[in-house]
FILO-22897 format. One record per residue: residue in one letter; x, y, z of N, C-alpha, C in turn. Coordinates in steps of 0.2 Angstrom, whole numbers, plus 5000, padded with zeros to 4 digits. Atoms other than C-alpha are relative to their C-alpha. Last residue first. Example, Ala and Ser with C-alpha at 12.3 -4.5 7.8 and 13.67 -1.06 7.14 Angstrom:
rec torza:s, n.X:4996, n.Y:4994, n.Z:4999, ca.X:5068, ca.Y:4995, ca.Z:5036, c.X:4996, c.Y:5005, c.Z:5003
rec torza:a, n.X:5004, n.Y:4994, n.Z:5000, ca.X:5062, ca.Y:4978, ca.Z:5039, c.X:5004, c.Y:5006, c.Z:5000
REM end
This chain:
rec torza:e, n.X:4999, n.Y:5007, n.Z:5000, ca.X:5353, ca.Y:5423, ca.Z:5295, c.X:5005, c.Y:4997, c.Z:4997
rec torza:r, n.X:4997, n.Y:5003, n.Z:4993, ca.X:5355, ca.Y:5441, ca.Z:5300, c.X:5001, c.Y:4993, c.Z:4999
rec torza:g, n.X:4993, n.Y:4998, n.Z:4999, ca.X:5354, ca.Y:5448, ca.Z:5282, c.X:5002, c.Y:4997, c.Z:5006
rec torza:g, n.X:4996, n.Y:5004, n.Z:5005, ca.X:5338, ca.Y:5438, ca.Z:5277, c.X:5007, c.Y:5002, c.Z:5001
rec torza:r, n.X:5000, n.Y:5007, n.Z:4998, ca.X:5329, ca.Y:5444, ca.Z:5293, c.X:5005, c.Y:4996, c.Z:4995
rec torza:r, n.X:4996, n.Y:5000, n.Z:4994, ca.X:5334, ca.Y:5462, ca.Z:5289, c.X:5000, c.Y:4992, c.Z:5003
rec torza:a, n.X:4992, n.Y:4998, n.Z:5002, ca.X:5329, ca.Y:5460, ca.Z:5271, c.X:5004, c.Y:5000, c.Z:5007
rec torza:q, n.X:4998, n.Y:5006, n.Z:5003, ca.X:5312, ca.Y:5451, ca.Z:5276, c.X:5008, c.Y:5001, c.Z:4999
rec torza:d, n.X:5000, n.Y:5005, n.Z:4995, ca.X:5308, ca.Y:5466, ca.Z:5288, c.X:5004, c.Y:4993, c.Z:4997
rec torza:r, n.X:4994, n.Y:4999, n.Z:4996, ca.X:5313, ca.Y:5478, ca.Z:5275, c.X:5001, c.Y:4995, c.Z:5005
rec torza:g, n.X:4994, n.Y:5001, n.Z:5004, ca.X:5301, ca.Y:5470, ca.Z:5262, c.X:5006, c.Y:5001, c.Z:5004
rec torza:r, n.X:4999, n.Y:5008, n.Z:5000, ca.X:5288, ca.Y:5468, ca.Z:5275, c.X:5006, c.Y:4999, c.Z:4996
rec torza:a, n.X:4998, n.Y:5002, n.Z:4993, ca.X:5289, ca.Y:5487, ca.Z:5279, c.X:5001, c.Y:4992, c.Z:5000
rec torza:l, n.X:4993, n.Y:4998, n.Z:4999, ca.X:5289, ca.Y:5491, ca.Z:5260, c.X:5003, c.Y:4998, c.Z:5007
rec torza:h, n.X:4996, n.Y:5004, n.Z:5005, ca.X:5273, ca.Y:5481, ca.Z:5257, c.X:5008, c.Y:5002, c.Z:5001
rec torza:l, n.X:5000, n.Y:5006, n.Z:4998, ca.X:5265, ca.Y:5489, ca.Z:5272, c.X:5005, c.Y:4995, c.Z:4996
rec torza:a, n.X:4996, n.Y:5000, n.Z:4994, ca.X:5269, ca.Y:5506, ca.Z:5266, c.X:5001, c.Y:4993, c.Z:5003
rec torza:g, n.X:4993, n.Y:4999, n.Z:5002, ca.X:5263, ca.Y:5502, ca.Z:5249, c.X:5004, c.Y:5000, c.Z:5006
rec torza:g, n.X:4997, n.Y:5006, n.Z:5003, ca.X:5247, ca.Y:5495, ca.Z:5256, c.X:5007, c.Y:5000, c.Z:4998
rec torza:i, n.X:5000, n.Y:5005, n.Z:4995, ca.X:5244, ca.Y:5510, ca.Z:5267, c.X:5003, c.Y:4993, c.Z:4997
rec torza:e, n.X:4994, n.Y:4998, n.Z:4997, ca.X:5248, ca.Y:5521, ca.Z:5252, c.X:5001, c.Y:4996, c.Z:5006
rec torza:d, n.X:4994, n.Y:5001, n.Z:5004, ca.X:5236, ca.Y:5512, ca.Z:5241, c.X:5006, c.Y:5002, c.Z:5004
rec torza:q, n.X:5000, n.Y:5008, n.Z:5000, ca.X:5222, ca.Y:5512, ca.Z:5255, c.X:5007, c.Y:4998, c.Z:4996
rec torza:n, n.X:4998, n.Y:5002, n.Z:4994, ca.X:5225, ca.Y:5531, ca.Z:5256, c.X:5001, c.Y:4993, c.Z:5001
rec torza:n, n.X:4992, n.Y:4998, n.Z:4999, ca.X:5224, ca.Y:5533, ca.Z:5238, c.X:5002, c.Y:4998, c.Z:5006
rec torza:e, n.X:4996, n.Y:5005, n.Z:5003, ca.X:5208, ca.Y:5522, ca.Z:5238, c.X:5007, c.Y:5002, c.Z:5000
rec torza:e, n.X:4999, n.Y:5006, n.Z:4996, ca.X:5201, ca.Y:5533, ca.Z:5252, c.X:5004, c.Y:4995, c.Z:4996
rec torza:r, n.X:4995, n.Y:4999, n.Z:4994, ca.X:5205, ca.Y:5549, ca.Z:5243, c.X:5001, c.Y:4993, c.Z:5004
rec torza:v, n.X:4993, n.Y:5000, n.Z:5002, ca.X:5197, ca.Y:5542, ca.Z:5227, c.X:5005, c.Y:5001, c.Z:5005
rec torza:q, n.X:4998, n.Y:5007, n.Z:5002, ca.X:5181, ca.Y:5537, ca.Z:5236, c.X:5007, c.Y:5000, c.Z:4998
rec torza:r, n.X:4999, n.Y:5004, n.Z:4994, ca.X:5180, ca.Y:5554, ca.Z:5245, c.X:5003, c.Y:4993, c.Z:4998
rec torza:e, n.X:4993, n.Y:4997, n.Z:4997, ca.X:5182, ca.Y:5563, ca.Z:5228, c.X:5002, c.Y:4996, c.Z:5006
rec torza:h, n.X:4995, n.Y:5002, n.Z:5004, ca.X:5168, ca.Y:5552, ca.Z:5221, c.X:5007, c.Y:5002, c.Z:5002
rec torza:r, n.X:5000, n.Y:5007, n.Z:4998, ca.X:5156, ca.Y:5555, ca.Z:5236, c.X:5006, c.Y:4997, c.Z:4995
rec torza:v, n.X:4996, n.Y:5000, n.Z:4993, ca.X:5160, ca.Y:5574, ca.Z:5234, c.X:5001, c.Y:4992, c.Z:5002
rec torza:q, n.X:4993, n.Y:4998, n.Z:5001, ca.X:5156, ca.Y:5573, ca.Z:5215, c.X:5004, c.Y:4999, c.Z:5007
rec torza:a, n.X:4997, n.Y:5006, n.Z:5004, ca.X:5140, ca.Y:5563, ca.Z:5218, c.X:5007, c.Y:5002, c.Z:4999
rec torza:a, n.X:4999, n.Y:5006, n.Z:4996, ca.X:5135, ca.Y:5576, ca.Z:5231, c.X:5003, c.Y:4994, c.Z:4997
rec torza:w, n.X:4995, n.Y:4999, n.Z:4995, ca.X:5138, ca.Y:5590, ca.Z:5219, c.X:5001, c.Y:4995, c.Z:5005
rec torza:k, n.X:4994, n.Y:5000, n.Z:5004, ca.X:5128, ca.Y:5582, ca.Z:5205, c.X:5006, c.Y:5001, c.Z:5005
rec torza:e, n.X:4998, n.Y:5007, n.Z:5001, ca.X:5114, ca.Y:5579, ca.Z:5217, c.X:5006, c.Y:4999, c.Z:4997
rec torza:k, n.X:4998, n.Y:5003, n.Z:4994, ca.X:5115, ca.Y:5597, ca.Z:5223, c.X:5001, c.Y:4993, c.Z:5000
rec torza:h, n.X:4993, n.Y:4997, n.Z:4999, ca.X:5115, ca.Y:5604, ca.Z:5205, c.X:5002, c.Y:4996, c.Z:5007
rec torza:k, n.X:4996, n.Y:5004, n.Z:5004, ca.X:5099, ca.Y:5593, ca.Z:5202, c.X:5008, c.Y:5002, c.Z:5001
rec torza:e, n.X:5000, n.Y:5007, n.Z:4998, ca.X:5091, ca.Y:5600, ca.Z:5217, c.X:5005, c.Y:4996, c.Z:4996
rec torza:i, n.X:4995, n.Y:5000, n.Z:4994, ca.X:5096, ca.Y:5618, ca.Z:5211, c.X:5000, c.Y:4993, c.Z:5003
rec torza:a, n.X:4993, n.Y:4999, n.Z:5003, ca.X:5088, ca.Y:5614, ca.Z:5194, c.X:5005, c.Y:5001, c.Z:5006
rec torza:k, n.X:4997, n.Y:5006, n.Z:5003, ca.X:5073, ca.Y:5606, ca.Z:5202, c.X:5007, c.Y:5001, c.Z:4998
rec torza:k, n.X:4999, n.Y:5004, n.Z:4994, ca.X:5069, ca.Y:5622, ca.Z:5213, c.X:5004, c.Y:4993, c.Z:4997
rec torza:e, n.X:4995, n.Y:4997, n.Z:4997, ca.X:5070, ca.Y:5633, ca.Z:5197, c.X:5003, c.Y:4996, c.Z:5006
rec torza:k, n.X:4995, n.Y:5001, n.Z:5004, ca.X:5058, ca.Y:5622, ca.Z:5188, c.X:5007, c.Y:5002, c.Z:5003
rec torza:s, n.X:4998, n.Y:5007, n.Z:5000, ca.X:5046, ca.Y:5621, ca.Z:5202, c.X:5006, c.Y:4999, c.Z:4996
rec torza:a, n.X:4997, n.Y:5001, n.Z:4993, ca.X:5046, ca.Y:5640, ca.Z:5204, c.X:5003, c.Y:4993, c.Z:5000
rec torza:e, n.X:4994, n.Y:4997, n.Z:5000, ca.X:5043, ca.Y:5642, ca.Z:5185, c.X:5004, c.Y:4999, c.Z:5007
rec torza:a, n.X:4996, n.Y:5004, n.Z:5005, ca.X:5029, ca.Y:5629, ca.Z:5185, c.X:5007, c.Y:5003, c.Z:5000
rec torza:l, n.X:4999, n.Y:5006, n.Z:4997, ca.X:5021, ca.Y:5638, ca.Z:5200, c.X:5005, c.Y:4996, c.Z:4996
rec torza:e, n.X:4996, n.Y:4998, n.Z:4994, ca.X:5022, ca.Y:5655, ca.Z:5192, c.X:5003, c.Y:4993, c.Z:5004
rec torza:a, n.X:4994, n.Y:4999, n.Z:5003, ca.X:5014, ca.Y:5647, ca.Z:5176, c.X:5006, c.Y:5002, c.Z:5005
rec torza:r, n.X:4998, n.Y:5007, n.Z:5002, ca.X:5000, ca.Y:5640, ca.Z:5187, c.X:5007, c.Y:5001, c.Z:4997
rec torza:k, n.X:4998, n.Y:5004, n.Z:4994, ca.X:4998, ca.Y:5657, ca.Z:5195, c.X:5003, c.Y:4993, c.Z:4999
rec torza:g, n.X:4994, n.Y:4997, n.Z:4999, ca.X:4996, ca.Y:5665, ca.Z:5178, c.X:5004, c.Y:4997, c.Z:5006
rec torza:e, n.X:4995, n.Y:5002, n.Z:5004, ca.X:4983, ca.Y:5652, ca.Z:5174, c.X:5007, c.Y:5003, c.Z:5001
rec torza:a, n.X:4998, n.Y:5006, n.Z:4998, ca.X:4974, ca.Y:5656, ca.Z:5190, c.X:5005, c.Y:4997, c.Z:4995
rec torza:e, n.X:4996, n.Y:4999, n.Z:4994, ca.X:4974, ca.Y:5674, ca.Z:5186, c.X:5003, c.Y:4993, c.Z:5002
rec torza:a, n.X:4993, n.Y:4998, n.Z:5002, ca.X:4967, ca.Y:5670, ca.Z:5169, c.X:5005, c.Y:5001, c.Z:5006
rec torza:q, n.X:4997, n.Y:5006, n.Z:5003, ca.X:4953, ca.Y:5659, ca.Z:5177, c.X:5007, c.Y:5003, c.Z:4997
rec torza:r, n.X:4998, n.Y:5005, n.Z:4995, ca.X:4949, ca.Y:5673, ca.Z:5189, c.X:5004, c.Y:4994, c.Z:4997
rec torza:q, n.X:4995, n.Y:4997, n.Z:4997, ca.X:4947, ca.Y:5685, ca.Z:5175, c.X:5004, c.Y:4996, c.Z:5005
rec torza:a, n.X:4995, n.Y:5001, n.Z:5005, ca.X:4936, ca.Y:5673, ca.Z:5165, c.X:5006, c.Y:5004, c.Z:5003
rec torza:v, n.X:4998, n.Y:5007, n.Z:5000, ca.X:4925, ca.Y:5671, ca.Z:5181, c.X:5006, c.Y:5000, c.Z:4995
rec torza:v, n.X:4997, n.Y:5001, n.Z:4994, ca.X:4924, ca.Y:5690, ca.Z:5183, c.X:5003, c.Y:4993, c.Z:5000
rec torza:e, n.X:4994, n.Y:4996, n.Z:5001, ca.X:4919, ca.Y:5692, ca.Z:5165, c.X:5005, c.Y:4999, c.Z:5006
rec torza:k, n.X:4996, n.Y:5004, n.Z:5005, ca.X:4906, ca.Y:5679, ca.Z:5168, c.X:5007, c.Y:5003, c.Z:4998
rec torza:q, n.X:4997, n.Y:5006, n.Z:4996, ca.X:4900, ca.Y:5688, ca.Z:5183, c.X:5004, c.Y:4996, c.Z:4996
rec torza:q, n.X:4994, n.Y:4997, n.Z:4997, ca.X:4898, ca.Y:5704, ca.Z:5172, c.X:5003, c.Y:4994, c.Z:5005
rec torza:e, n.X:4995, n.Y:4998, n.Z:5005, ca.X:4887, ca.Y:5694, ca.Z:5160, c.X:5006, c.Y:5003, c.Z:5004
rec torza:i, n.X:4997, n.Y:5006, n.Z:5002, ca.X:4877, ca.Y:5687, ca.Z:5175, c.X:5006, c.Y:5001, c.Z:4995
rec torza:e, n.X:4996, n.Y:5002, n.Z:4994, ca.X:4874, ca.Y:5705, ca.Z:5182, c.X:5004, c.Y:4993, c.Z:4998
rec torza:v, n.X:4994, n.Y:4995, n.Z:5000, ca.X:4868, ca.Y:5710, ca.Z:5165, c.X:5005, c.Y:4998, c.Z:5005
rec torza:a, n.X:4996, n.Y:5002, n.Z:5006, ca.X:4856, ca.Y:5695, ca.Z:5165, c.X:5006, c.Y:5004, c.Z:4999
rec torza:l, n.X:4997, n.Y:5006, n.Z:4997, ca.X:4850, ca.Y:5700, ca.Z:5183, c.X:5005, c.Y:4997, c.Z:4994
rec torza:n, n.X:4995, n.Y:4998, n.Z:4996, ca.X:4846, ca.Y:5717, ca.Z:5176, c.X:5004, c.Y:4994, c.Z:5003
rec torza:a, n.X:4995, n.Y:4997, n.Z:5004, ca.X:4836, ca.Y:5709, ca.Z:5162, c.X:5006, c.Y:5003, c.Z:5004
rec torza:e, n.X:4996, n.Y:5006, n.Z:5003, ca.X:4827, ca.Y:5698, ca.Z:5174, c.X:5006, c.Y:5003, c.Z:4996
rec torza:e, n.X:4996, n.Y:5004, n.Z:4995, ca.X:4822, ca.Y:5713, ca.Z:5185, c.X:5005, c.Y:4995, c.Z:4997
rec torza:e, n.X:4994, n.Y:4996, n.Z:4999, ca.X:4817, ca.Y:5722, ca.Z:5169, c.X:5004, c.Y:4998, c.Z:5005
rec torza:r, n.X:4996, n.Y:5001, n.Z:5006, ca.X:4806, ca.Y:5707, ca.Z:5164, c.X:5006, c.Y:5005, c.Z:5001
rec torza:l, n.X:4996, n.Y:5007, n.Z:4999, ca.X:4798, ca.Y:5707, ca.Z:5181, c.X:5005, c.Y:4999, c.Z:4995
rec torza:r, n.X:4995, n.Y:4999, n.Z:4994, ca.X:4794, ca.Y:5726, ca.Z:5180, c.X:5004, c.Y:4994, c.Z:5001
rec torza:a, n.X:4994, n.Y:4996, n.Z:5002, ca.X:4787, ca.Y:5723, ca.Z:5162, c.X:5005, c.Y:5001, c.Z:5006
rec torza:e, n.X:4996, n.Y:5004, n.Z:5004, ca.X:4776, ca.Y:5709, ca.Z:5168, c.X:5006, c.Y:5004, c.Z:4998
rec torza:f, n.X:4997, n.Y:5005, n.Z:4996, ca.X:4769, ca.Y:5720, ca.Z:5182, c.X:5005, c.Y:4995, c.Z:4996
rec torza:r, n.X:4995, n.Y:4996, n.Z:4996, ca.X:4766, ca.Y:5734, ca.Z:5170, c.X:5003, c.Y:4995, c.Z:5004
rec torza:s, n.X:4994, n.Y:4998, n.Z:5005, ca.X:4758, ca.Y:5722, ca.Z:5157, c.X:5005, c.Y:5004, c.Z:5004
rec torza:m, n.X:4996, n.Y:5006, n.Z:5001, ca.X:4747, ca.Y:5714, ca.Z:5171, c.X:5006, c.Y:5002, c.Z:4996
rec torza:n, n.X:4996, n.Y:5001, n.Z:4994, ca.X:4741, ca.Y:5731, ca.Z:5176, c.X:5005, c.Y:4994, c.Z:4999
rec torza:q, n.X:4995, n.Y:4994, n.Z:4999, ca.X:4736, ca.Y:5735, ca.Z:5159, c.X:5004, c.Y:4999, c.Z:5006
rec torza:m, n.X:4995, n.Y:5001, n.Z:5005, ca.X:4728, ca.Y:5718, ca.Z:5156, c.X:5005, c.Y:5005, c.Z:5001
rec torza:a, n.X:4995, n.Y:5006, n.Z:4998, ca.X:4719, ca.Y:5719, ca.Z:5172, c.X:5005, c.Y:4999, c.Z:4995
rec torza:l, n.X:4996, n.Y:4998, n.Z:4994, ca.X:4712, ca.Y:5736, ca.Z:5168, c.X:5005, c.Y:4995, c.Z:5002
rec torza:a, n.X:4996, n.Y:4994, n.Z:5003, ca.X:4705, ca.Y:5730, ca.Z:5151, c.X:5005, c.Y:5002, c.Z:5006
rec torza:a, n.X:4995, n.Y:5002, n.Z:5005, ca.X:4699, ca.Y:5713, ca.Z:5158, c.X:5005, c.Y:5005, c.Z:4998
rec torza:s, n.X:4997, n.Y:4993, n.Z:5002, ca.X:4689, ca.Y:5719, ca.Z:5173, c.X:5006, c.Y:4998, c.Z:4996
rec torza:g, n.X:5004, n.Y:4997, n.Z:5006, ca.X:4678, ca.Y:5703, ca.Z:5174, c.X:5003, c.Y:5007, c.Z:4998
rec torza:k, n.X:5004, n.Y:4994, n.Z:4997, ca.X:4683, ca.Y:5697, ca.Z:5191, c.X:4997, c.Y:5004, c.Z:4995
rec torza:s, n.X:5006, n.Y:5003, n.Z:4995, ca.X:4687, ca.Y:5679, ca.Z:5184, c.X:4996, c.Y:5006, c.Z:5003
rec torza:l, n.X:5006, n.Y:5002, n.Z:5004, ca.X:4697, ca.Y:5688, ca.Z:5170, c.X:4995, c.Y:4997, c.Z:5004
rec torza:a, n.X:5003, n.Y:4994, n.Z:5003, ca.X:4708, ca.Y:5697, ca.Z:5183, c.X:4994, c.Y:4998, c.Z:4995
rec torza:e, n.X:5004, n.Y:4997, n.Z:4994, ca.X:4711, ca.Y:5681, ca.Z:5193, c.X:4997, c.Y:5006, c.Z:4997
rec torza:e, n.X:5006, n.Y:5004, n.Z:4999, ca.X:4716, ca.Y:5671, ca.Z:5177, c.X:4996, c.Y:5003, c.Z:5005
rec torza:l, n.X:5005, n.Y:5000, n.Z:5006, ca.X:4727, ca.Y:5685, ca.Z:5171, c.X:4994, c.Y:4996, c.Z:5002
rec torza:y, n.X:5003, n.Y:4994, n.Z:5000, ca.X:4736, ca.Y:5686, ca.Z:5188, c.X:4995, c.Y:5001, c.Z:4995
rec torza:a, n.X:5005, n.Y:4999, n.Z:4994, ca.X:4738, ca.Y:5668, ca.Z:5189, c.X:4997, c.Y:5006, c.Z:5000
rec torza:a, n.X:5005, n.Y:5004, n.Z:5002, ca.X:4746, ca.Y:5667, ca.Z:5171, c.X:4995, c.Y:5000, c.Z:5006
rec torza:v, n.X:5004, n.Y:4997, n.Z:5005, ca.X:4757, ca.Y:5682, ca.Z:5175, c.X:4994, c.Y:4996, c.Z:4998
rec torza:r, n.X:5004, n.Y:4994, n.Z:4997, ca.X:4762, ca.Y:5675, ca.Z:5191, c.X:4996, c.Y:5003, c.Z:4995
rec torza:e, n.X:5005, n.Y:5002, n.Z:4996, ca.X:4767, ca.Y:5658, ca.Z:5183, c.X:4996, c.Y:5005, c.Z:5003
rec torza:a, n.X:5005, n.Y:5003, n.Z:5004, ca.X:4776, ca.Y:5666, ca.Z:5169, c.X:4995, c.Y:4997, c.Z:5004
rec torza:r, n.X:5004, n.Y:4995, n.Z:5004, ca.X:4785, ca.Y:5677, ca.Z:5181, c.X:4995, c.Y:4997, c.Z:4996
rec torza:e, n.X:5005, n.Y:4997, n.Z:4995, ca.X:4789, ca.Y:5662, ca.Z:5193, c.X:4996, c.Y:5006, c.Z:4996
rec torza:r, n.X:5006, n.Y:5005, n.Z:4998, ca.X:4797, ca.Y:5652, ca.Z:5179, c.X:4995, c.Y:5004, c.Z:5004
rec torza:k, n.X:5004, n.Y:5001, n.Z:5006, ca.X:4807, ca.Y:5667, ca.Z:5173, c.X:4994, c.Y:4996, c.Z:5001
rec torza:r, n.X:5004, n.Y:4994, n.Z:5001, ca.X:4813, ca.Y:5671, ca.Z:5191, c.X:4996, c.Y:5000, c.Z:4993
rec torza:r, n.X:5006, n.Y:5000, n.Z:4996, ca.X:4818, ca.Y:5653, ca.Z:5193, c.X:4996, c.Y:5006, c.Z:5000
rec torza:a, n.X:5004, n.Y:5005, n.Z:5002, ca.X:4829, ca.Y:5654, ca.Z:5178, c.X:4994, c.Y:4999, c.Z:5004
rec torza:l, n.X:5003, n.Y:4997, n.Z:5006, ca.X:4837, ca.Y:5670, ca.Z:5183, c.X:4995, c.Y:4995, c.Z:4998
rec torza:d, n.X:5005, n.Y:4995, n.Z:4997, ca.X:4840, ca.Y:5663, ca.Z:5201, c.X:4996, c.Y:5003, c.Z:4994
rec torza:d, n.X:5006, n.Y:5003, n.Z:4997, ca.X:4848, ca.Y:5648, ca.Z:5193, c.X:4995, c.Y:5004, c.Z:5002
rec torza:e, n.X:5004, n.Y:5003, n.Z:5006, ca.X:4859, ca.Y:5659, ca.Z:5182, c.X:4994, c.Y:4996, c.Z:5003
rec torza:m, n.X:5003, n.Y:4995, n.Z:5003, ca.X:4864, ca.Y:5669, ca.Z:5198, c.X:4996, c.Y:4998, c.Z:4994
rec torza:r, n.X:5006, n.Y:4998, n.Z:4995, ca.X:4868, ca.Y:5654, ca.Z:5208, c.X:4996, c.Y:5005, c.Z:4996
rec torza:q, n.X:5005, n.Y:5005, n.Z:5001, ca.X:4879, ca.Y:5647, ca.Z:5193, c.X:4994, c.Y:5002, c.Z:5004
rec torza:q, n.X:5003, n.Y:5000, n.Z:5007, ca.X:4888, ca.Y:5663, ca.Z:5192, c.X:4995, c.Y:4995, c.Z:4999
rec torza:e, n.X:5004, n.Y:4994, n.Z:5000, ca.X:4891, ca.Y:5663, ca.Z:5211, c.X:4997, c.Y:5001, c.Z:4993
rec torza:a, n.X:5005, n.Y:5002, n.Z:4996, ca.X:4898, ca.Y:5645, ca.Z:5210, c.X:4995, c.Y:5006, c.Z:5000
rec torza:q, n.X:5004, n.Y:5004, n.Z:5004, ca.X:4909, ca.Y:5650, ca.Z:5195, c.X:4994, c.Y:4998, c.Z:5004
rec torza:a, n.X:5003, n.Y:4996, n.Z:5005, ca.X:4916, ca.Y:5664, ca.Z:5205, c.X:4995, c.Y:4996, c.Z:4996
rec torza:e, n.X:5005, n.Y:4996, n.Z:4997, ca.X:4919, ca.Y:5653, ca.Z:5220, c.X:4996, c.Y:5004, c.Z:4995
rec torza:a, n.X:5006, n.Y:5004, n.Z:4998, ca.X:4927, ca.Y:5640, ca.Z:5210, c.X:4995, c.Y:5004, c.Z:5003
rec torza:v, n.X:5003, n.Y:5002, n.Z:5006, ca.X:4939, ca.Y:5653, ca.Z:5202, c.X:4993, c.Y:4996, c.Z:5001
rec torza:a, n.X:5004, n.Y:4994, n.Z:5002, ca.X:4943, ca.Y:5660, ca.Z:5219, c.X:4996, c.Y:4999, c.Z:4993
rec torza:r, n.X:5006, n.Y:4999, n.Z:4996, ca.X:4947, ca.Y:5643, ca.Z:5225, c.X:4996, c.Y:5006, c.Z:4998
rec torza:l, n.X:5005, n.Y:5005, n.Z:5002, ca.X:4958, ca.Y:5640, ca.Z:5210, c.X:4994, c.Y:5000, c.Z:5004
rec torza:a, n.X:5003, n.Y:4998, n.Z:5007, ca.X:4967, ca.Y:5656, ca.Z:5213, c.X:4995, c.Y:4995, c.Z:4998
rec torza:a, n.X:5004, n.Y:4994, n.Z:4998, ca.X:4970, ca.Y:5652, ca.Z:5232, c.X:4996, c.Y:5002, c.Z:4993
rec torza:a, n.X:5006, n.Y:5003, n.Z:4997, ca.X:4977, ca.Y:5635, ca.Z:5226, c.X:4995, c.Y:5005, c.Z:5002
rec torza:f, n.X:5004, n.Y:5003, n.Z:5005, ca.X:4989, ca.Y:5644, ca.Z:5214, c.X:4993, c.Y:4997, c.Z:5003
rec torza:a, n.X:5004, n.Y:4995, n.Z:5004, ca.X:4994, ca.Y:5656, ca.Z:5228, c.X:4996, c.Y:4997, c.Z:4994
rec torza:d, n.X:5005, n.Y:4997, n.Z:4996, ca.X:4998, ca.Y:5642, ca.Z:5240, c.X:4996, c.Y:5005, c.Z:4996
rec torza:k, n.X:5005, n.Y:5005, n.Z:4999, ca.X:5008, ca.Y:5632, ca.Z:5227, c.X:4994, c.Y:5003, c.Z:5004
rec torza:a, n.X:5004, n.Y:5000, n.Z:5007, ca.X:5017, ca.Y:5648, ca.Z:5222, c.X:4995, c.Y:4995, c.Z:5000
rec torza:a, n.X:5004, n.Y:4994, n.Z:5000, ca.X:5022, ca.Y:5651, ca.Z:5241, c.X:4996, c.Y:5000, c.Z:4993
rec torza:d, n.X:5005, n.Y:5001, n.Z:4995, ca.X:5028, ca.Y:5633, ca.Z:5242, c.X:4995, c.Y:5006, c.Z:5000
rec torza:e, n.X:5005, n.Y:5005, n.Z:5003, ca.X:5038, ca.Y:5635, ca.Z:5226, c.X:4994, c.Y:4999, c.Z:5005
rec torza:a, n.X:5003, n.Y:4997, n.Z:5006, ca.X:5046, ca.Y:5651, ca.Z:5233, c.X:4995, c.Y:4995, c.Z:4997
rec torza:r, n.X:5005, n.Y:4995, n.Z:4997, ca.X:5049, ca.Y:5643, ca.Z:5250, c.X:4997, c.Y:5003, c.Z:4994
rec torza:q, n.X:5005, n.Y:5005, n.Z:4997, ca.X:5058, ca.Y:5628, ca.Z:5241, c.X:4995, c.Y:5005, c.Z:5003
rec torza:r, n.X:5004, n.Y:5003, n.Z:5006, ca.X:5068, ca.Y:5640, ca.Z:5230, c.X:4994, c.Y:4996, c.Z:5003
rec torza:l, n.X:5003, n.Y:4994, n.Z:5003, ca.X:5074, ca.Y:5650, ca.Z:5246, c.X:4995, c.Y:4997, c.Z:4994
rec torza:e, n.X:5005, n.Y:4999, n.Z:4995, ca.X:5079, ca.Y:5633, ca.Z:5254, c.X:4995, c.Y:5006, c.Z:4997
rec torza:l, n.X:5005, n.Y:5006, n.Z:5000, ca.X:5089, ca.Y:5628, ca.Z:5239, c.X:4994, c.Y:5002, c.Z:5004
rec torza:v, n.X:5004, n.Y:4998, n.Z:5006, ca.X:5097, ca.Y:5646, ca.Z:5239, c.X:4995, c.Y:4994, c.Z:4999
rec torza:t, n.X:5004, n.Y:4995, n.Z:4999, ca.X:5102, ca.Y:5643, ca.Z:5257, c.X:4995, c.Y:5002, c.Z:4994
rec torza:q, n.X:5005, n.Y:5002, n.Z:4997, ca.X:5109, ca.Y:5626, ca.Z:5253, c.X:4995, c.Y:5006, c.Z:5002
rec torza:l, n.X:5006, n.Y:4997, n.Z:5003, ca.X:5120, ca.Y:5633, ca.Z:5240, c.X:4994, c.Y:4998, c.Z:5004
rec torza:r, n.X:4999, n.Y:4993, n.Z:5000, ca.X:5136, ca.Y:5629, ca.Z:5249, c.X:4994, c.Y:5004, c.Z:4998
rec torza:y, n.X:5002, n.Y:4998, n.Z:5007, ca.X:5131, ca.Y:5611, ca.Z:5253, c.X:5000, c.Y:5008, c.Z:5000
rec torza:a, n.X:5006, n.Y:4997, n.Z:5001, ca.X:5140, ca.Y:5607, ca.Z:5269, c.X:4999, c.Y:5003, c.Z:4993
rec torza:p, n.X:5000, n.Y:4993, n.Z:4999, ca.X:5154, ca.Y:5595, ca.Z:5268, c.X:4993, c.Y:5003, c.Z:4999
rec torza:m, n.X:5001, n.Y:4997, n.Z:5007, ca.X:5151, ca.Y:5576, ca.Z:5269, c.X:5000, c.Y:5008, c.Z:5002
REM end
């Protein structure tokens, strides 16, 4: 079979598809990492809220047991305000992380589209190669049939001449 003249193009398309697969896999990993970071941050925020409630209750109980309620309430309010501010900052970071997750997901969708396009282009060239190979096989078969017909015709003529020679001598 002759060499496929577009083999280089097929190899380039295969490499492009492989690169697109790798890029898509990397994008999916980035999405998973961003989502894991977001989940970690949300868990941290929930933990901090629980701890704040526990600390405020413990601080209040301790202050009331000592008898300095007014000063304790003031200190507790400052302490609670600081904890709430930390929680608010973490909530802002979580919102920023959600934007990062959305961005990573958009990038992954873009990589998915690139992969689909690369696969489509590779399949198109593979289809062309299949048609080309079928055509080459058909042409070879036709040539072989023609050769067989020529051989058969030559043998038929040779037999006819041999019979005519024998028939003329007898």
